[in-house]
N, C-alpha and C positions, 0 to 999 in steps of 0.2 A: 831811069833808077839809077847813071849817072851824071843828072842832071845836079849843075853846082860843081863840079869836081873841074879842078884845074887841067889840064893839057900832060904835067908833073906827074897830076894823082893818080887820071889814067889814064897814064903811060905803067906806071907803079900799079897799080891796078893787074889792068893787062901781065905784065911782067910773073903774078904772083899766080898766075896761072900756068903759068909754060910749066914745062916738063923740068924736075930738078936737075941739075946736074953729076950732082951727088951717082943719079940713076941711072946715068949715061958711059959712066968710069966705073972701076972693076969693083970701088966704095958699099954700091949696090951686095952685089953676090956676095963679098965678107960678110955682109950685114944681118943677109939672109940664112947666111951656111955658121953666122953663127947665133941668132936666133931657134935653127929648125934644131943643134947640138946641142942648146941652156935649154929646151922644153922640152926635147928626147932626157934629157937628163935627170929635168928637174922632175919627172917621170919617175923611172929606174929608183933616184930615189924617194918618192914617195911611195909606189909601191914596194921597196923595201923594209926600208919603217915601222907601214903595216900590217908588215908582212912577220917583221923577223921583235913585235910585239907579245 
C-alpha cells in the first residue's frame, strides 16, 4: 500500500494518524460543550417554533 512513497511521505502519512493536539488540550472539551449547547438550543428552538404556530 505504501509502495513507492518516499520516507518523508511515509512519515507525513504516519503523522496524520496520530492524535490531534487539539484533543489533548482545553480546546476539545470547549468544542464539545459548544456543540452540545448548540444542539440543545437548536432543539428547543425547533420545538418552540412548531408549537407556537
